[in-house]
N, C-alpha and C positions, 0 to 999 in steps of 0.2 A: 567586567564582562561587557561585550558589545551589546547594544540594544538589539531586540528581535528584528526590528525593521531593517537595521543595517546588515545584519547577518543574513536576513532573507535575501537581500540584494547580493550578497557576496558570491553565491553560486546559484545559477538559474535553476528553478524547480522543473525538471522534466525527466524523461526516461533515461537521458544520457549521463546525468549526474547532478546531484544537488546536495547542498549542505545549507539548511536553514533551520533556526531554532524552533522547536515546538513550544507551545504555550499550554500550561496546565495539563501536561501529559497528553495533549491531542496533537494531531499533525498541524504543523505551522501554517499551512495554507488553508486550513479549515475555517479559520476566523476571517478570511479575506474574501469578500464576494467576488464571484468570477467576472463580473462586469466592471468592477471597480478598476480604474487605471492604476498601474503600479507606481509606487513612490519613485522619484528620480534618484539615480545613484548618488552616493555621498561624494563630496568633492575631497581632493587631497587635503591633508591637514594644513599644509602650508598655504592653502588658498582660502581657508575658512574665514580669515579676518580681513580679506581684501574687499574693498568696496567695488562693485560692478560698475564699469564705466560704460555709459551709454553713448554710442557714437552719434554725432549730429547727423541730421538728414542732409546729405549733400547731393548735388546733380550727378547723374550717372556718367560714367566714362563716355566720351564722345558727344556729350550734350551740346557743346559749343559748335562742333561741326554740324550737328543736326539742325541747330538753329540757323546757322549760316545757309545751309541748303534750303530750309524752309523759307527763309527771307528771300532768296533768289527766285524760288518757285512762285511765291506771291508776286514779286516784282514782274516776273515773266507774265503771269496771268493778267496783271493790271495793265501791262503794256499792250497786250493783245486786245483787252476790253477797250482801251483807249483808241486803238486803230479801228475797231469795229464802230465805236460811237462816231468818229470822224467820217468814216465811209458812209454810214447811214445818213449823217447830216448832209453830206453833198448829194447823196442819192435823192433825199427829200427836197433839197433845194433845186436840183436839176429836174424834178419831177419825172424821174425815171421809173415808169410804171411796168416796163416789160420784164424786169428782173426782180423777184421778191427779195425783200431784205434778208430773210433767213437763208435763202439760197446764196446770196452774195456773201454773207458771213461764212458759209461752208466753203466757198471757193477761196476766201481769204485765209482761212485755216489751213486748207490744203497747200496753198502757195507758201505760207510761212513754214509749214512742215517740210516742204520740198527744199526751201532755201536752207534750213537747218541741217537737213540731211546731207545736202551738198557741202556745206561748211564743215560738217563732221568728217566727210569722206576725204576732203583735201587737207584736213588737219588744222584748219584756221581756228575753229571753236567747236567745243563740244557741249551742247545744251540738252543732251539726252535725259539726264536725271531731272533738270529743272522742268523740261516740257512735259514730264510725266505728271499728268493732272491728278492732283490729290483730292480724293472725295471729301476730306475735311474742309479744304478750301471752298469747294463748291457749296457744301451743305451749310457751313457756318459763316461764309464771307459773302458769297454771290447770291445764293438763293433767297435769303431774307429780304434784301431790297427788291428783288423781282416780285415776290409775293406781295410786299407792301405797296409797291407801285400799282400793281393790278387791282388790289382792293381800294386804293386811294382814288384811282381814276374810274372806278366802276360806276355804271349808272345804276343807282340804287333802286329805282322804281321797277325798271324791267327785270332786274335781277331777282327781287323778292317776289314779284308777280309770277315768276316761272321757277321758283325755288324748287318745287317738287320734281319737275321734270329735269332740272339741272342735277339734283341729287341722284336721281336714277341713273342718268348717263355717267356721272362722276364716280359713284360708288360701285354700282352693279356692272356698269360698262368697264370700269378699270379691273374689277375683280375677274370678270370673264376674260378680258384680254390677258391678264396675269396668268390665269389658268391655262389658257390656249398656248401662250408663249412658253411658259415654264414647262408644261407637258411636252411640247414639241422639242424644246432644247434637251430635255431628259431623255426622251425616246431616241432622238438623233444621236445623242452621246452614247447610249446603249448599243446603238447600231454602228458605232465608230464612224459615223458620217460627220459629226461635229465633235468639238472638244468635250470630253466627258466630264460632266459635273454631277455631284451627288444630288439626291432628291431634294433636300433643302436648298442647296445652292442653285439648282435650276429654277425653283419657284421664287427664290429671292431675286434672281436675275429677271424673271418674268415680271415680278412686281415693279422693279425699278424701270424696266424698258417700256412698260405699258403706258407710262405717263408721258407720252410725247405731246408737246404743246402744238397745236395746229396754228402756228404763226403765219405760215404762208396762206393757209385757208382764210384766216381772219383778214389778212392784207388784201386778198382778192375780194372778200365780202365788202370791205370798206371801199375798194375802188368801184365795185359794181352797185354799191348802195343797195344791198339786199334788204329783205324784210328784217325789221329790228328784233323780232322775236326769235327768228333763226339765228341771227347774229349773236343775240344774248345767250342762247342755248349752247352754241359752240364756245363762246367766250367764257361763260360761267363754268362750263365743264373744264375748260383749260386752267381755270383758276384753282378749282378744287381737286382736280386729279393728282396734282403734285402732292398735296396733303395726304390724300387717300393712298398714293403709292408709297410714301414714306411710312405711314402707319402700317400698311399691309406688309412691307418689307420687314419692319421691326417685329411684327407678329410672327412671320415666317421663321426668321432667324432665332426668335425666342423659343420656338417649338423645339429646336435642338439643344436647348440648355439642359443641364442636369436636373433642374427643378421640375421638368416636365417628363423626364425619362421613365418615371414610375407609372405614368398615366396610360390608360387604355386609348385606343384610337378614337373612340367616341368621346371620352373625357377630354382628350387633346383637342378635338375638333371644337367642342363646346367652350373650352378654355380659350381657344384662339379667337372664336367669335366674340366671346365676352371681352377679351382684351382689346380687340379691334374697336368694338363699340365704345368701351370706356376711354381708350386713348383718343378716339376721334372726337367724342363729346367733351372730354377734358381739355383737349387742345383748343377746341372751339370756344369753350368757356373761358380759357386763359386769354384767347385773342379778344374776345368780346369785353372782358374786364379791362384789358390794356387799352382798347379803343375808347372805352368810357372815361378811363383815367386821362388819356390823351385829350379827349374833347373837353373835359372839365378843366384840365391844366391850361390849354390854349385859350379857353373862354375867360378864365378868371385871372390868368397871369399874362400881362401885356408884354409879349416877347417880340412883337412886330417891329418895335423901334430899334432892336438889336438883332438884325438879320443873322449874324453869326451865331448868336446864342439860340436863335429859333432853329436854325439849320442843325446845330448840335443836338438840340432836343428831338428833332425829327429823327436823326440817326439812332438816338437812344431808343426811341419807340419802334424803330424798324428792327433792331436786333434783340432788344429785351424779351418780347414775348416769345420769339423763336427760341432764344437760348434758355428761357425758363422752362418752356414746354419740353425741350429735348433734355434738359438737365433733370427735371422731375420724373420723366419717363426712365431714364437710365438709373437713377437712384432707386425708384420703386421696383425695377426689375431686378437690380442687384439685391435689394433687400429681400425680395421673394426667394431669390436663389440662395441667399444666406439662410433664410428660415428653413428651406427644405434640406440644405446640407448641414445645418447645425448639428444634428445628432450624429452625423458621420464624423464631423470635425472633432466632437468631443470624445467619441468612442474609438472609431477606427484608427485615428491618428497614432494611438498608442497600442491598441490591441493587435493591429496588423503588424506593427514593428516588433511585437513580443513573440513572433514566431521563431526568433533566433534560438538555436539549440545551445550554442556555446557563446556566452556573452563574456568573453575574456576581458575586453577593454571597456565595458560599461557603456557601450553606445546605445543599448536598449534603454530608453527613458532619459537620455541626454537631452536637455531642453533645446540645445542647438540643433540636433538631429530632428527632434520633433517639430521645431519651428519650420525646418526646410520641408518636411512632409506635409505640414498643414498648408504651407503656401502653395504647393503643387496641388493639394486637394481642393483648395479654393478656386484655383485656376482651371483645373481639368475635371473635377469630380474625383470619385474614388476608384475609377477604373473598374475592373472586373469584379470588384467586391462590393460595388455599391450601385447608385442609380444610373451612372453612365458607364457604358461598356466600351473600352478601347481595344481595337484589334491591331492598330497600326503603330508606327514609330512617330514620336513627337520629339520636341527639342530636348526634353530632359533625358530621354534615352540616349540620344547622341552625345549629350554632355557627359553622361556617366560612361559611355564607351571611351570617349576621349580621356577622361579622368583616369580610368583604369589603365589604358595604354601608357599615359604619361607616368603613372605611378610605377608600373612594372618596367618601363623602358622598351616596350614592344611597338610594332608598327600599327597594328589593328586589333580591335576587340569586338566581339559580338556578345551581347548580353541575352540571357534566357529568363523566361518568367518562372521557371521552376528549377530548383537547385539540383534535383536528381537528373535533370536533362544533360548535365555535364559530367555524370559519373562515368568512369572509365571501365568498360566491360569488353574483354577480348572476344572476338567472333571467330567461331570455328571455320567459318566459310571465307574468312579474310585471306586473300593471297599474299598480302604484305606482312612484314614482320616489324614489330614495334617493341621498345622497351617501356613499359608502363610502371610508373613508381609514384608513390605519395610522398610529399615533402615531410609531412608529419603524420605518422600512422595512427589512425583513430582508435583502432582496437589493440594497439600495443603501446603507444606512447613513445615509440622510437622515432629517431630522425634518420632520413634516408642519406646514405653516403653518396651524395650527388657527384662529387668529382670523380669518383671511381666508376660510377655509371656512365658519365660523360665520355670518359676515356674508353670504356668498353664499347660504347655505341660508335665512336669514331673508328675504332679499330675494326669493327665488323660492319661499318657503314649501315647502321640501323637508326631509325628515327626514335626520338624520345618524346613521350607523352607524360607530362608532369602534372600530377593531381595536387593542387595546392588548396584543397577545400578547407582544411583546418589549420593551415600554416600561414596563410595571408593575415597580416596584422599581428603575428606572433613571432616569427623568426626574422632575423635581420635587424640592423640598427634602426631602420625606418619602418620595419614591418613588412618589407617587400617580399618576404617569403625565403625559401631555402636558397635560392640563387644569391640572394644578398647575404644570407648567413654564411655561405661558403665562398663568396666571391666568384661565383661561376657566371660567365657572360650569358645573358638571356638569349643571345643569338645562337648559343649551342643547344637550346631547347627548341624543338620543332613546334610544340603546342603546349600551352599552359591552360589548364581548366581549373576553375575555382568556384567558390560559393560566396554568395552575398549574404548568407543566413547565419553566419557565425560572428567573426569579429566585427562586421560592418552593421550587424544588427538590422538587417533588412530581409528581403526575400529574392530568390532567384539565383542565377549563376552566370558564368561567363566563360568564353574561351578567348585566348589571346595569343598572338604570335605574328608571323609575317602576313603580309597582305594577301597573298595567294592561298595560304592555308585557311585563314579566317574566312575568305570568300568562298572557299570550298565547303566550309562548315555551314555558311548561310544557305547554300543551295542544296546541300545534301544531308545536313543534320536534321534528323527527324524531330528532335525536340525544338528545333528553331523553326522549321518550315510548318509543322502541324501544331501550332500553339498560338495563342494571343500574346500581345506585348506585356511586359511587366507594368502593373499599375503605376502611373507617374508619380504618385506620392511616395512609393517605395523606391523608385529610381532617384529621387531627390534625397531622400534619407541616406541612401548608400553613398551618393556623391558627397554629401556633407560629412558623413562618417569617414570617408576616405581622406578628405581634406584635413579633418581633425587629426587623424593618425599621421598624416604626412607632416603636419606642422608641429607636432608634439613628439619629439624624439625620446622623451622620457618614458612614454607609455610602454614601449616593448622592454626597456631596461627594468622598469618597475615590475612588470609582469614576470620577467625572468627571475627577479629577486623573490617574489612571492612564490613562484613555482619551486624554486630551490628550498625555501623554507618549509613549504608543505611537503615536499619530497623527504626532507630530513625528519620531519615529524611522523610521517607514515611509514618510514622505512624500518622501524623497530616495533611494529605492532605484532605481538605474539600470535602465532597461528596464521598470519596472513603474509602473503608475499607481495611486495610492491613491484610493479612492472612499469617501465618507462624510464627515460633519461631524466636527470634533475631539472634541466632547463625547459622541459616540455610541460605545458599547463595540463596536459591530459594524464591522469594517473589511474592505474588499474590495481585493485587489491583482489588477489586471488588466494585460494586455500593453499597453504604450503603442502598439505597432504591431501591428495584427492581420494575419495572413496572409490573411484573407478566408475561411479555411475553419475552421469551428468545431472539428472534430476535431483539426486540426493545433494550433490554439491550446490546446486541452485537453491534448494530448500534451506540449507545451512546458512547460505549468504543472505537469504531473505529474513531469516530469524535474526541475524545480526543487525540487519536494517531495522527490524521492529523494535529490538531492544535499544538501539541507538536513538530512535525516536523518543523512547521513554526518558532518555538522558538529555533530551533537548536539542537533538540534531536530526534533521530529516535527510535520510540517504535513499538512493534507489539503486537497484542492480541494473547492469547493462542489458539491453535487450538484443537478442540474437534470433536468427531462424536457422537453427541447426539442420533442419530437413531440407532447406533450400540452398544453404551455403556449401561450397565445395570444402572449405577448411574453416569451420566454425571456430571461433576462439573459446577458450575455456570460460565457464561462468565467472563473472567478476563484479565487483562494485566499482563503477566508473566514477572518478572525481575530477572535476574541472576547476582549476585555479582561476581567480579573477584578480584584476589589477588592484582592486580596492579591498582585498581580504586582509584583515588585521591580524597581528600577532596573537592577540588573545583569542580570536576566533579560530585560528589554527590549532591552538592548544586545547580549545573546547572540543574540537573534532577528535583530536588525539585521545583525550580522556573518555569521550563517549564510546569510541571504538574499542579502547582497552576494556571498558566495563562490559560492553556487548559481547566481545569475543570470549571474555572470561566466563559468561553465563552460558554461551552456546558450545564452546569447545572445551 
């Protein structure tokens, strides 16, 4: 006999159908804590002895092209810097004092941009991608030597004598400037005067733009030989405001992280102030330690006799403190984020996937599906179910839509955050006429005669809406549904709607078809317009499940074999009538002789379920709403076959039902 844990996985425990073994005469699920993640589904017998092959870490596709582009971008930036250096050298040599160096550099940049634009227009060269200035190049390549040179040539006496005033200008002045600029950008965006940025993006922009170096002002001060104290205040502020702006920007961006989404406004403000102070002090401490190490090294190690080695060591101390400070900050922030999301990674990654009502193909608990969901969880947070709430579409949603369209062979797909949003319900007020059919009927276990329906629709020029909620991943050689099962062209179907909550082991639903039909649904479908997006982790899980189904053609054939074996076993249970075709994984057991009273029939089936539990099998009756349904199906025990259901488990179900029916009927 199969182990209890394996049989518990064989059919999902929920209201739609379940067969799991009970232990010691009690319900099988009573011994499993509700918060404990379920065991992964068993692997096929032929795979049990295989050793898992771990793929080596390889560069991503397109990495060589990206490296080539980055190399050209760095070359372009260095070439521009070389031109700037030469121009400033000749300006200094010619003692040209009427044009500030910074303004001359701006004019040079405008001239180069104009030349490149002309070359691009006439088709000689196109440097648009290379001239797009990368912030990584600026922060990690250009900025460190600028800061190092400023500190190296600083007049130490005047700087430290006026350190308090410089800090006031650098810290509070930069913060005030960031608030004014960020608030102005946000308000102008809300008024549609400027490009609209979010609240966080606006203040991040304000933080960066507030650190404008007064290069021209300092050049004029030097030319006029102004008071040294005034010159040092402006110069010292220009040195420190870059660091303040970087720390302030990082703090603003961190406020939008999942780790801070659970905080109140006051807690977030205090946390931001604390992070700002910590990062500022820690970065300064790293710089001080690096300066002391450099001083000790150059004092006790004589590198002056080897200028090339001395210069190389200078470059190391130029970049090392900056890179260490930036790396420590990112690692610490990521660790804090991981600590906050840790409980969601451990719990929600499986619990949210467990909402699937029909786990035909064992996608719920599959380690590959779970790994995909955890990857999205770490990147985006847990969506509407956790610390960060998503209302819009991100890349994983678009990827899932493309995957569904490619899987079904349709032009376009729209996904929904709730599965019942795609349920097909005829409207009495609708002026148009449709033929609405299900590929696999949930309440009957029958398969729709789709070729005849398509012929009827073409004859009467009526559109077809096909509900594939429970047939995706079940029918067809590759699990593409009833169209593949009968070889019907997908273009003959006007709209396909389906669920991600059954074979794909995720949550939500989709509509798929031609471009204009799906676009109409996006603009007019209430379930799409008045809802938030599907949590990204569930979208990633569905994409991975779809890929596994598409790559393994044996899944649907194995499911069909199991369904036929289960059908044969349940077809001769005395007193019960089996409803549904053999290849359908959905089975209904109804009373052969009805009492004429719906409640009495329901009570008899419930007693059969109770006695079957005593025999080691947990069953449930199908749930209906007879008062609200136009044609409520008769009471039944709904049974769902799963691809990993074993022969001995099927026989266990048969024996338990025979014993239970004999005691009740």
